[in-house]
C-alpha positions as CSV (number, residue, x, y, z in Angstrom):
1,X,-4.3,-2.3,19.3
2,X,-4.9,-6.0,19.6
3,X,-6.9,-5.9,16.3
4,X,-3.9,-4.1,14.6
5,X,-1.5,-6.7,15.9
6,X,-3.7,-9.6,14.8
7,X,-4.1,-8.0,11.3
8,X,-0.4,-7.5,10.9
9,X,0.3,-11.1,11.9
10,X,-2.5,-12.4,9.6
11,X,-1.3,-10.5,6.6
12,X,2.5,-10.8,7.2
13,X,3.0,-13.5,4.6
14,X,1.5,-11.3,1.9
15,X,3.7,-8.5,2.9
16,X,6.8,-10.6,3.0
17,X,7.3,-10.1,6.8
18,X,7.6,-13.8,7.8
19,X,10.1,-16.4,6.7
20,X,9.1,-18.2,3.6
21,X,8.5,-22.0,3.8
22,X,9.7,-24.3,1.0
23,X,7.4,-24.6,-1.9
24,X,5.0,-27.5,-1.8
25,X,4.3,-30.0,-4.5
26,X,1.6,-29.0,-7.0
27,X,-1.8,-30.1,-5.6
28,X,-3.7,-32.8,-7.4
29,X,-7.1,-31.9,-8.8
30,X,-9.8,-32.2,-6.2
31,X,-12.7,-34.5,-6.6
32,X,-14.9,-31.6,-7.5
33,X,-12.5,-30.4,-10.2
34,X,-12.4,-34.0,-11.6
35,X,-16.2,-34.0,-11.6
36,X,-16.3,-30.7,-13.6
37,X,-13.8,-32.2,-16.0
38,X,-16.0,-35.2,-16.5
39,X,-19.2,-33.3,-17.2
40,X,-20.7,-33.9,-20.6
41,X,-19.4,-31.6,-23.3
42,X,-22.8,-30.0,-23.6
43,X,-22.9,-29.0,-19.9
44,X,-23.3,-25.2,-19.5
45,X,-20.8,-23.0,-17.8
46,X,-23.3,-22.4,-15.1
47,X,-23.6,-26.1,-14.4
48,X,-19.8,-26.3,-14.1
49,X,-19.8,-23.2,-11.8
50,X,-22.6,-24.7,-9.6
51,X,-20.7,-28.0,-9.3
52,X,-17.5,-26.2,-8.2
53,X,-19.5,-24.0,-5.8
54,X,-21.3,-26.9,-4.3
55,X,-18.0,-28.7,-3.7
56,X,-16.7,-25.8,-1.6
57,X,-14.7,-23.7,-4.1
58,X,-14.8,-20.2,-2.6
59,X,-14.1,-18.4,-5.9
60,X,-16.9,-20.4,-7.5
61,X,-19.2,-19.6,-4.6
62,X,-18.5,-15.9,-4.9
63,X,-19.0,-16.0,-8.7
64,X,-22.3,-17.9,-8.3
65,X,-23.3,-15.2,-5.8
66,X,-22.6,-12.5,-8.3
67,X,-24.6,-14.4,-11.0
68,X,-27.6,-14.6,-8.6
69,X,-27.2,-10.9,-7.7
70,X,-27.2,-9.8,-11.3
71,X,-29.4,-12.4,-12.8
72,X,-26.7,-13.6,-15.2
73,X,-27.5,-17.1,-16.5
74,X,-29.8,-17.6,-13.5
75,X,-33.0,-15.9,-12.2
76,X,-32.0,-12.9,-10.1
77,X,-32.3,-14.0,-6.5
78,X,-30.8,-11.9,-3.6
79,X,-31.4,-14.7,-1.1
80,X,-29.4,-17.1,-3.2
81,X,-26.7,-14.5,-3.8
82,X,-26.4,-13.9,0.0
83,X,-26.2,-17.7,0.5
84,X,-23.3,-18.1,-1.9
85,X,-21.6,-15.0,-0.6
86,X,-21.9,-16.3,2.9
87,X,-20.2,-19.6,2.0
88,X,-17.4,-17.9,0.3
89,X,-17.0,-15.3,3.0
90,X,-16.7,-18.0,5.7
91,X,-13.7,-19.3,3.7
92,X,-12.1,-15.8,3.7
93,X,-13.1,-14.5,0.3
94,X,-12.7,-10.7,0.8
95,X,-15.0,-9.7,-2.0
96,X,-17.7,-12.0,-0.6
97,X,-17.2,-10.6,2.8
98,X,-17.6,-7.1,1.4
99,X,-20.8,-8.0,-0.5
100,X,-22.2,-9.8,2.5
101,X,-21.6,-6.7,4.6
102,X,-23.5,-4.6,2.0
103,X,-26.4,-7.2,2.0
104,X,-26.8,-7.1,5.8
105,X,-26.6,-3.3,5.7
106,X,-29.3,-3.0,3.1
107,X,-31.4,-6.0,4.2
108,X,-31.0,-7.5,0.7
109,X,-31.6,-11.2,0.6
110,X,-31.2,-11.3,4.4
111,X,-32.8,-9.5,7.3
112,X,-31.2,-6.1,7.9
113,X,-28.6,-6.5,10.7
114,X,-26.1,-3.7,11.3
115,X,-24.0,-5.8,13.7
116,X,-23.6,-8.5,11.0
117,X,-22.9,-5.9,8.4
118,X,-20.2,-4.4,10.7
119,X,-18.7,-7.8,11.4
120,X,-18.3,-8.7,7.7
121,X,-17.1,-5.2,6.9
122,X,-14.3,-5.5,9.5
123,X,-13.2,-8.7,8.0
124,X,-13.3,-7.3,4.4
125,X,-11.4,-4.2,5.5
126,X,-8.8,-6.4,7.2
127,X,-8.4,-8.2,3.8
128,X,-7.8,-4.9,2.1
129,X,-11.3,-3.9,0.8
130,X,-11.3,-0.1,0.7
131,X,-15.1,0.3,0.4
132,X,-15.5,-1.5,3.7
133,X,-13.6,1.3,5.5
134,X,-16.2,3.8,4.5
135,X,-19.0,1.3,5.3
136,X,-17.6,0.8,8.8
137,X,-17.7,4.5,9.5
138,X,-21.3,4.7,8.4
139,X,-22.3,1.6,10.3
140,X,-20.5,2.7,13.5
141,X,-22.5,5.9,13.5
142,X,-25.7,3.9,13.7
143,X,-24.6,1.4,16.3
144,X,-24.1,1.5,20.1
145,X,-20.6,1.2,21.5
146,X,-21.4,-2.3,23.0
147,X,-22.6,-3.5,19.6
148,X,-19.4,-2.2,17.9
149,X,-17.2,-3.9,20.5
150,X,-19.1,-7.2,20.3
151,X,-18.8,-7.2,16.5
152,X,-15.1,-6.3,16.6
153,X,-14.5,-9.1,19.2
154,X,-16.3,-11.6,16.9
155,X,-14.2,-10.5,14.0
156,X,-11.0,-10.9,16.0
157,X,-12.1,-14.4,17.0
158,X,-13.0,-15.2,13.4
159,X,-9.6,-14.1,12.2
160,X,-7.8,-16.1,14.9
161,X,-9.9,-19.2,14.2
162,X,-9.5,-18.8,10.4
163,X,-5.7,-18.4,10.8
164,X,-5.6,-21.6,12.9
165,X,-7.7,-23.6,10.4
166,X,-5.5,-22.3,7.5
167,X,-2.3,-23.3,9.3
168,X,-3.6,-26.8,10.0
169,X,-4.2,-27.5,6.3
């Protein structure tokens, strides 16, 4: 019940359930975006993507993770893919959370860990990722009740902390 309430509160803005705040002024390009714009014309798209990812851009981090997972423009490296998915997932990127859950489930690029897989799948499902719903059922069938409760509490804490950090920005 508490999880449901937290999730409703967290996603209320996307559902139009909370009062809207006045529009903010358009953001100025970040230093990382400026750096990308100032790269030499012959810089590759992967160089631009890496620069954005290294500067903390969650979408770029997720995209770089996909590149390492598939071996597109970089050598295939599941450890690097998991690293970039992890950085993006920590910032709330739902697709990165879903991929990270799958990586922990399978032990791909990380040590297999059902509790971590469950944690990331809870977050991804809370963000609307449908495959994570199925993943959660499977993972729960292979975990003890205390493991599930611990992972769910950690996910609730993460959501609460992430919401607080987002509100402070």
